[in-house]
C-alpha positions as CSV (number, residue, x, y, z in Angstrom):
1,M,85.9,131.8,141.0
2,R,86.3,132.0,137.3
3,T,85.8,135.5,135.9
4,R,85.6,134.5,132.2
5,K,86.1,131.4,130.1
6,G,89.5,129.9,130.6
7,K,90.7,132.5,133.4
8,R,90.2,132.5,137.1
9,S,90.7,135.3,139.6
10,E,94.0,134.8,141.6
11,A,93.3,133.4,145.0
12,F,95.0,134.9,148.1
13,W,97.7,132.3,149.1
14,P,96.7,132.3,152.9
15,S,93.3,131.2,152.0
16,I,94.7,128.3,150.0
17,V,96.7,127.2,153.0
18,M,93.6,127.5,155.3
19,K,91.6,125.5,152.8
20,K,94.2,122.8,152.9
21,W,94.3,122.7,156.7
22,L,90.5,122.7,157.0
23,N,90.0,120.2,154.1
24,I,87.8,122.6,152.3
25,K,86.9,121.2,148.9
26,P,87.5,123.5,145.8
27,K,84.6,124.8,143.8
28,V,83.1,123.0,140.8
29,Y,84.9,123.9,137.5
30,D,88.1,125.0,139.6
31,F,90.5,124.4,136.8
32,S,92.0,126.4,133.9
33,E,91.8,125.9,130.1
34,D,92.6,127.5,126.9
35,E,90.6,130.5,126.0
36,V,89.9,129.9,122.4
37,E,87.0,130.8,120.0
38,T,86.0,127.7,118.3
39,E,82.4,128.3,117.3
40,T,81.0,129.4,113.9
41,E,77.5,129.9,112.8
42,T,77.0,126.2,112.0
43,E,78.9,125.1,115.1
44,S,76.6,127.2,117.3
45,E,73.7,125.2,116.0
46,D,75.6,121.9,116.9
47,D,76.3,123.2,120.3
48,D,72.7,123.9,120.9
49,S,71.8,120.4,119.8
50,S,74.6,119.0,121.9
51,S,73.3,120.6,125.1
52,T,69.7,119.4,124.2
53,V,71.2,115.9,123.6
54,Y,72.8,115.9,127.0
55,R,69.4,116.8,128.7
56,L,67.8,114.0,126.7
57,R,70.4,111.7,127.8
58,H,69.6,112.2,131.5
59,R,65.9,111.8,130.8
60,R,66.3,108.6,129.0
61,G,68.9,107.1,131.5
62,K,69.7,103.6,130.2
63,S,66.6,103.0,128.1
64,E,67.6,100.4,125.6
65,T,64.7,101.3,123.4
66,L,66.1,104.8,122.8
67,R,69.6,103.5,122.7
68,V,68.7,101.1,119.7
69,Q,66.5,103.6,117.9
70,Y,68.4,106.9,118.1
71,I,72.0,106.2,119.3
72,N,75.0,105.3,117.1
73,T,78.5,104.6,118.0
74,K,81.8,106.4,117.0
75,D,85.4,105.3,117.5
76,V,87.5,108.0,119.3
77,R,91.2,107.6,119.8
78,V,92.5,108.5,123.3
79,T,96.1,108.6,124.5
80,I,96.9,108.5,128.2
81,G,100.3,109.4,129.5
82,T,101.7,109.3,133.1
83,W,105.0,110.3,134.5
84,N,106.5,110.8,137.9
85,V,109.1,113.6,137.2
86,A,110.5,113.6,140.8
87,G,110.3,117.3,141.1
88,R,112.6,118.0,138.2
89,L,112.1,121.0,135.9
90,P,112.1,120.1,132.1
91,C,114.5,121.9,129.7
92,D,112.7,123.9,127.0
93,D,113.7,121.6,124.2
94,L,112.6,118.4,126.0
95,I,111.3,115.9,123.4
96,I,108.3,113.9,124.6
97,D,107.1,112.7,121.2
98,D,107.7,109.1,121.9
99,W,105.8,109.3,125.2
100,L,102.8,110.9,123.6
101,C,102.8,108.5,120.6
102,T,102.7,111.3,118.1
103,E,103.4,109.0,115.2
104,Q,99.8,108.2,115.4
105,L,97.8,111.1,116.5
106,A,94.9,110.7,118.9
107,D,91.7,112.8,119.3
108,I,92.1,113.3,123.0
109,Y,95.3,113.4,125.2
110,I,95.1,112.9,129.0
111,I,98.6,113.6,130.5
112,G,99.1,113.1,134.2
113,F,102.3,114.0,136.3
114,Q,103.3,113.0,139.8
115,E,105.8,115.1,141.8
116,V,105.6,117.9,139.4
117,V,107.1,119.8,142.4
118,P,109.2,118.5,145.2
119,L,107.1,117.0,148.0
120,N,108.7,119.0,150.7
121,A,106.9,120.6,153.7
122,G,106.6,123.9,152.0
123,N,104.6,122.6,149.0
124,V,102.6,120.1,151.0
125,L,101.5,122.4,153.8
126,G,101.8,125.7,152.2
127,A,100.6,127.4,148.9
128,E,101.1,125.3,145.8
129,D,104.1,126.0,143.6
130,N,102.7,126.2,140.1
131,R,105.7,127.6,138.4
132,P,106.6,124.3,136.5
133,I,103.1,124.1,135.0
134,P,103.6,126.8,132.1
135,K,106.8,125.0,131.2
136,W,105.1,121.6,130.9
137,E,102.2,123.0,129.1
138,A,104.4,124.8,126.6
139,I,106.2,121.5,125.8
140,I,102.9,119.7,125.4
141,R,101.5,122.4,123.2
142,R,104.6,122.5,121.1
143,T,104.7,118.7,120.7
144,L,101.1,118.1,119.7
145,N,100.8,121.0,117.3
146,R,104.3,120.6,115.8
147,S,103.5,116.9,114.9
148,L,100.9,118.2,112.5
149,E,103.4,120.1,110.4
150,P,103.8,118.6,107.0
151,E,107.1,116.7,106.4
152,S,107.0,117.0,102.6
153,E,109.4,119.4,101.0
154,H,107.1,120.1,98.1
155,K,106.0,123.6,97.7
156,C,102.5,124.8,97.1
157,H,101.8,126.3,93.7
158,S,98.1,126.9,94.2
159,A,96.7,130.3,93.1
160,P,96.8,133.2,95.6
161,S,93.7,134.1,97.4
162,S,91.3,136.3,95.5
163,P,88.3,138.4,96.6
164,V,86.4,136.9,93.7
165,L,86.9,133.4,95.0
166,R,85.9,134.3,98.4
167,T,82.5,135.6,97.2
168,C,81.4,132.3,95.8
169,S,79.9,130.6,98.8
170,L,78.4,127.8,96.7
171,A,81.7,126.9,95.2
172,D,83.5,126.9,98.6
173,A,80.7,124.8,100.0
174,L,81.0,122.2,97.2
175,A,84.8,122.1,97.3
176,D,84.7,121.6,101.1
177,K,82.1,118.9,100.9
178,I,83.9,117.0,98.2
179,A,87.3,117.3,99.9
180,A,85.8,115.9,103.1
181,L,84.6,112.7,101.4
182,P,86.8,109.5,101.5
183,L,88.5,108.1,98.5
184,E,86.1,105.4,97.7
185,Y,83.1,107.7,97.5
186,L,85.1,110.1,95.2
187,E,86.1,107.3,92.9
188,T,82.6,106.1,92.7
189,A,81.3,109.5,91.9
190,N,84.1,109.9,89.2
191,D,83.1,106.8,87.6
192,Y,79.4,107.7,87.7
193,V,79.8,111.2,86.1
194,W,82.8,110.7,83.8
195,P,83.2,107.0,83.1
196,E,84.5,107.6,79.7
197,H,87.3,110.1,80.7
198,S,90.7,109.5,82.3
199,L,92.0,111.7,85.1
200,E,94.0,113.8,82.7
201,E,91.1,114.2,80.2
202,T,88.5,115.1,82.7
203,P,86.6,118.1,81.4
204,K,85.9,121.2,83.3
205,L,82.8,121.2,85.4
206,G,80.1,123.7,84.8
207,P,80.1,127.0,86.6
208,A,78.8,127.8,90.1
209,L,76.8,130.9,90.3
210,S,77.6,133.8,92.7
211,S,76.3,137.3,93.1
212,S,78.8,138.7,90.6
213,T,80.8,136.1,88.9
214,R,81.0,132.4,87.8
215,I,83.6,130.2,89.1
216,G,84.7,127.0,87.3
217,F,86.2,123.8,88.9
218,N,88.9,121.6,87.7
219,L,88.8,118.0,89.0
220,T,92.5,117.5,88.6
221,D,94.6,118.1,91.6
222,N,98.2,119.4,91.7
223,I,99.8,116.5,93.6
224,T,102.8,118.5,94.4
225,T,100.9,120.6,97.0
226,C,101.2,117.9,99.5
227,N,102.4,114.5,100.3
228,P,100.3,111.9,98.3
229,H,101.0,109.2,100.9
230,D,99.6,111.2,103.7
231,V,96.7,112.6,101.7
232,G,95.5,109.5,100.0
233,L,93.1,111.6,97.9
234,K,95.1,111.7,94.6
235,G,93.3,113.3,91.9
236,S,90.1,113.8,93.9
237,R,90.5,117.3,95.4
238,L,88.9,120.2,93.6
239,R,91.0,123.1,92.6
240,R,89.2,126.5,91.9
241,S,90.3,128.3,88.8
242,H,89.3,131.9,87.9
243,H,88.1,132.4,84.3
244,S,88.2,135.6,82.4
245,S,84.9,137.3,81.3
246,E,85.3,136.0,77.8
247,N,85.5,132.4,79.1
248,L,82.7,132.8,81.4
249,G,80.5,134.1,78.5
250,S,81.3,130.9,76.4
251,I,80.5,128.2,78.9
252,C,77.7,126.0,77.6
253,V,74.5,124.9,79.2
254,Q,75.7,121.2,79.0
255,E,78.5,121.9,81.5
256,E,76.0,123.6,83.8
257,Q,73.9,120.4,83.7
258,K,77.1,118.3,84.5
259,L,77.7,120.4,87.6
260,E,74.2,120.0,88.7
261,Q,74.5,116.2,88.3
262,V,77.8,116.2,90.3
263,V,76.2,118.2,93.0
264,D,73.4,115.9,93.2
265,S,75.5,112.7,93.3
266,F,77.9,114.1,95.9
267,S,75.0,115.3,98.0
268,A,73.5,111.9,98.0
269,I,76.8,110.3,98.8
270,S,77.5,112.9,101.6
271,D,74.1,112.3,103.2
272,E,74.7,108.5,103.2
273,F,78.1,108.9,104.6
274,S,77.3,111.3,107.3
275,E,75.1,108.7,109.1
276,E,78.4,106.7,109.8
277,E,80.9,109.4,110.2
278,D,80.9,112.8,111.8
279,D,81.7,115.8,109.5
280,S,84.0,117.4,112.1
281,F,86.3,114.4,112.1
282,L,86.4,114.3,108.3
283,E,87.3,117.9,108.1
284,A,89.9,117.4,110.8
285,A,91.5,114.5,108.9
286,I,91.5,116.5,105.6
287,E,93.1,119.6,107.4
288,E,95.9,117.4,108.9
289,H,96.8,115.9,105.6
290,G,97.3,118.5,103.0
291,N,94.9,121.4,103.7
292,N,97.1,124.4,103.5
293,R,94.4,126.7,105.0
294,G,94.7,124.8,108.4
295,R,98.5,124.3,108.8
296,S,99.1,127.5,110.6
297,R,96.3,127.1,113.1
298,T,96.3,125.4,116.5
299,K,94.8,121.8,116.2
300,Y,94.9,120.9,119.8
301,V,93.5,123.0,122.7
302,R,93.8,122.5,126.5
303,I,90.4,122.0,128.1
304,V,91.6,121.0,131.6
305,S,94.7,122.0,133.7
306,K,94.5,121.1,137.3
307,Q,97.2,120.8,140.1
308,M,97.1,119.4,143.6
309,V,100.6,119.8,145.1
310,G,102.7,117.3,143.0
311,I,99.8,115.8,141.1
312,Y,99.0,117.6,137.7
313,V,96.6,116.7,135.0
314,S,96.4,118.3,131.5
315,V,93.7,117.4,129.0
316,W,94.0,118.3,125.3
317,V,91.5,117.7,122.4
318,R,91.3,118.4,118.9
319,K,89.9,121.8,118.3
320,R,87.0,120.5,116.2
321,L,86.1,118.0,118.9
322,R,86.0,120.6,121.6
323,K,82.3,121.4,121.0
324,H,81.3,117.8,121.7
325,V,83.0,117.9,125.0
326,N,80.7,119.1,127.8
327,N,80.1,119.0,131.6
328,L,83.8,119.2,132.5
329,K,84.4,118.8,136.2
330,V,87.5,118.0,138.4
331,S,87.7,116.5,141.9
332,P,91.0,116.5,143.8
333,V,91.2,114.2,146.7
334,G,94.2,114.2,149.1
335,V,95.1,111.0,151.1
336,G,98.6,111.8,152.2
337,L,99.7,113.4,155.5
338,M,97.0,113.3,158.2
339,G,94.8,111.5,155.7
340,Y,93.9,114.3,153.5
341,M,97.0,116.4,152.5
342,G,97.8,116.4,148.7
343,N,101.3,114.8,148.9
344,K,99.4,111.7,147.9
345,G,96.0,111.3,146.5
346,S,94.3,111.9,143.1
347,V,93.0,114.5,140.6
348,S,90.0,113.2,138.7
349,V,88.5,114.6,135.5
350,S,84.8,114.0,134.4
351,M,83.6,114.9,131.0
352,T,80.7,114.0,128.6
353,L,81.9,113.3,125.1
354,F,79.0,113.3,122.8
355,Q,76.6,111.2,124.9
356,S,79.3,109.0,126.8
357,R,80.4,109.9,130.3
358,L,84.2,109.5,130.7
359,C,86.3,109.7,133.8
360,F,90.2,109.9,134.2
361,V,91.8,109.5,137.5
362,C,95.4,110.5,137.9
363,S,96.7,109.3,141.4
364,H,99.9,109.0,143.4
365,L,99.5,106.3,146.1
366,T,101.4,105.5,149.3
367,S,105.0,104.5,148.6
368,G,107.1,102.0,150.5
369,H,108.4,98.4,150.0
370,K,107.7,97.1,153.5
371,D,105.5,94.1,154.1
372,G,101.9,95.1,154.0
373,A,102.5,98.3,152.1
374,E,100.2,97.1,149.4
375,Q,97.3,97.1,151.8
376,R,97.9,100.9,152.4
377,R,97.8,101.4,148.7
378,N,94.6,99.5,148.4
379,A,93.1,101.7,151.2
380,D,94.1,104.7,149.2
381,V,92.2,103.5,146.2
382,Y,89.1,102.9,148.1
383,E,89.4,106.2,149.8
384,I,89.8,108.0,146.5
385,I,86.7,106.2,145.0
386,R,84.6,107.0,148.2
387,R,85.5,110.7,148.3
388,T,85.6,111.7,144.7
389,R,82.5,113.7,143.8
390,F,81.7,115.6,140.6
391,S,79.1,118.0,141.9
392,S,76.4,119.2,139.5
393,V,76.0,123.0,139.2
394,I,72.2,122.6,138.8
395,D,71.5,119.8,141.4
396,T,74.3,119.3,144.0
397,D,72.3,116.3,145.3
398,Q,73.0,114.4,142.2
399,S,76.8,114.6,142.1
400,Q,78.5,111.9,140.0
401,T,80.9,109.2,141.4
402,I,83.8,107.5,139.6
403,P,81.8,104.3,139.1
404,S,78.8,106.2,137.6
405,H,80.7,106.9,134.4
406,D,80.5,104.7,131.3
407,Q,84.3,104.4,130.6
408,I,86.9,105.0,133.4
409,F,90.7,105.2,133.2
410,W,93.1,105.1,136.3
411,F,96.7,105.9,135.9
412,G,99.7,107.3,137.7
413,D,102.4,106.3,140.2
414,L,100.5,103.5,142.0
415,N,103.7,102.5,143.7
416,Y,103.0,98.7,143.7
417,R,106.2,96.7,144.0
418,L,107.6,93.2,143.3
419,S,107.4,90.7,146.2
420,M,110.6,89.2,145.7
421,S,114.2,89.6,146.8
422,D,116.3,92.4,145.3
423,T,118.9,90.0,144.0
424,K,116.2,87.8,142.2
425,V,114.4,90.9,140.8
426,R,117.6,92.3,139.2
427,K,118.4,88.9,137.7
428,L,115.1,88.4,136.1
429,V,115.1,92.0,134.8
430,A,118.5,91.3,133.2
431,L,117.0,88.2,131.5
432,K,113.9,90.1,130.5
433,R,111.6,87.5,131.9
434,W,108.7,89.8,132.5
435,D,106.0,87.1,133.1
436,E,107.9,85.6,136.0
437,L,108.3,89.0,137.4
438,L,104.6,89.9,136.9
439,N,103.6,86.7,138.8
440,N,105.1,88.5,141.8
441,D,103.8,92.0,141.0
442,Q,101.6,93.3,143.9
443,L,99.1,95.1,141.8
444,H,98.8,92.1,139.4
445,N,98.1,89.8,142.3
446,E,95.9,92.2,144.1
447,L,93.8,92.9,140.9
448,H,93.2,89.3,140.0
449,S,92.4,88.3,143.6
450,G,89.7,91.1,143.7
451,H,91.2,92.9,146.7
452,V,91.3,96.1,144.6
453,F,90.3,97.4,141.2
454,N,87.7,94.6,141.0
455,G,86.8,94.1,137.3
456,W,89.4,96.5,136.0
457,R,91.8,95.6,133.3
458,E,95.4,96.3,132.4
459,G,97.2,95.6,129.2
460,V,100.2,93.3,128.7
461,I,103.4,94.6,130.1
462,D,106.4,93.7,127.8
463,F,108.7,96.5,128.9
464,P,111.2,96.8,131.7
465,P,110.2,98.1,135.2
466,T,109.9,101.9,135.2
467,Y,111.4,102.5,138.7
468,K,113.9,103.3,140.1
469,Y,116.7,104.8,137.9
470,E,119.6,106.9,138.6
471,M,119.0,110.5,137.4
472,N,120.0,110.9,133.8
473,S,121.1,107.3,133.6
474,D,119.9,104.0,132.3
475,R,121.1,102.2,135.4
476,Y,118.7,101.2,138.2
477,V,119.5,102.5,141.6
478,G,121.6,99.9,143.6
479,E,123.5,98.4,140.8
480,N,126.5,100.3,142.1
481,P,125.6,100.5,145.8
482,K,126.5,103.7,147.6
483,E,127.0,104.2,151.3
484,G,123.8,105.4,153.0
485,E,121.6,104.9,149.9
486,K,118.2,103.4,150.4
487,K,117.7,100.0,148.8
488,R,115.1,100.3,146.0
489,S,114.4,97.1,143.8
490,P,113.2,97.8,140.3
491,A,109.3,97.8,140.0
492,W,106.4,98.7,137.6
493,C,105.2,101.7,139.7
494,D,103.7,103.5,136.8
495,R,100.5,102.0,135.5
496,I,97.4,102.5,133.4
497,L,94.2,100.7,134.0
498,W,90.7,101.0,132.5
499,Y,87.1,99.9,133.2
500,G,84.0,99.8,131.1
501,K,82.7,98.5,127.7
502,G,83.8,99.6,124.2
503,I,87.4,100.1,125.1
504,K,90.2,98.6,123.1
505,Q,93.9,99.1,124.0
506,L,96.1,99.7,121.0
507,C,99.4,99.9,122.7
508,Y,101.0,100.0,126.2
509,Q,104.6,101.2,126.3
510,R,107.1,103.3,128.1
511,A,109.4,106.1,126.7
512,E,113.2,106.3,127.4
513,I,113.4,109.8,128.8
514,R,116.0,110.2,131.5
515,L,114.9,113.3,133.2
516,S,113.5,111.6,136.3
517,D,114.1,108.4,138.3
518,H,110.9,107.1,136.7
519,R,110.3,106.2,133.0
520,P,107.1,107.7,131.6
521,V,104.4,105.3,130.5
522,S,101.7,105.8,127.8
523,S,98.8,103.9,126.3
524,M,96.6,104.5,123.3
525,F,92.9,103.4,123.3
526,L,90.1,103.2,120.8
527,L,86.9,104.2,122.5
528,E,83.5,103.4,121.3
529,V,81.3,106.3,122.4
530,E,77.6,107.0,121.9
531,V,76.4,109.6,119.5
532,L,72.8,110.6,118.9
533,D,71.6,110.2,115.4
534,H,69.9,113.5,114.5
535,R,68.5,112.0,111.3
536,K,66.8,109.0,113.0
537,L,65.4,111.5,115.8
538,Q,64.2,114.0,113.1
539,R,62.5,111.1,111.1
540,A,60.8,109.8,114.4
541,L,59.6,113.4,115.1
542,N,58.2,113.7,111.6
543,V,56.3,110.4,111.9
544,S,55.0,111.7,115.3
545,T,53.8,114.8,113.8
546,A,52.0,112.9,110.9
547,A,50.3,110.7,113.5
548,I,49.1,113.7,115.6
549,H,47.8,115.6,112.5
550,P,46.6,113.0,110.1
551,E,44.0,115.4,108.6
552,I,46.8,117.0,106.6
553,F,47.4,114.0,104.6
554,F,43.6,113.4,104.1
555,D,43.2,116.8,102.7
556,E,46.0,116.2,100.3
557,N,44.3,113.0,99.1
558,E,41.0,114.7,98.7
559,D,42.6,117.4,96.6
560,S,44.3,114.9,94.4
561,E,41.0,113.1,93.7
562,L,39.4,116.3,92.8
């Protein structure tokens, strides 16, 4: 039972063993996460509305009327990675950037491991060994947050922080609003307000009033503060400048009118743009590309960390996206020894992102290359789907299943092999004839025949088989046969599948990390998720109020006639 957010009381290890033997399911929310404060005053209001939105979603169900009237869509980038690490501990300086595709950062990372601990009797029948988990989490945290550090060698020459600057709330609000706008809107506003001036000749804007001082703005930006290629907002960022009392007294009324005109124009642009893009994502993009105030802060937080014997799932999201993720639940299912031990099985994560329900299933299925082994793997899949339940805290009778989600991803060491002779497999691998190999891939054939994963999809595989390699080597096991060594033909054991609408795969690849006898696999997706349009809903509520109280408008008309 969790005692506070992000922490759980330590369980007595004999009780863990008894739960395994008696097949007692863990409690809802039995997972760990980062304890981080991400709420502000404005975010608290958003959180309240988000919780209200989720209740409305359950009330509306799949009402197409409400979907058309009040629901918009938003693209969210998701990266999924899977790796069977064969019980090997990582070194502290392990580099996994290629695996997590950090060259193009995602909004959400779902990282699944198999055999994070050796699958021996002690780990399967006894208490779980979670000692490798902190090492992996430290590597993931370092990789995701390090990738946000600026690569430019330019130094920042902006003015030091000042108590006077911090007192001007209006100035801060205006600067943040304009900095969050895209380039095309800023260029439009610049042409609208100062069409006769070049960038270097742009006059100073009028002052913004505060309780004790006046703060002026200069539209020109010091480009040396960041990388212009990354920022893409050259000349459009506002820079605060502090004026002396003499300068403040000489500011003319015309400049004040200009400032009001700028505020009005940017407010109109911001209102129009906010209907299409969420402010939190714009602010996150600005922070990642040149906002010095956000470079030292953590940008990704861990919202789920769950282990079942060797299967381990870790979910990370952008800090600003955390408030839009709700209803986190996990469901571990063991299908290994005696039909329910955790040496094989799955750990599934359910969440609500905005108003879309997402499910991620990390699994490790039955191994083996004998005839008919693919049927046992198919049976594992059906058993996982049948037994996975995401119980509701409010109503346990309305627990969700895997198919009840809008978008589903299944990944892990699925262990499907190639139904060919070992000699022919190795020959085709050497010739890189992937299409011919895939025609004999068990998962490929079972999926297209509808025997398992009916209706699911997988991306094009254009990389070598991920299993089985010699440790710390690029050679497949069996290339130099050793006496007593089991024969293992190369195969694509590590896979990523998906099901649902609004999913576009951007890449499907493997990384060349030699720690294990498997190569890690990752895939990046662009998800179209549903987002409630608060403006449309508010307008509808205003219309409803006018219809209920028409006498208000009649009174106004009567007064105007008089």
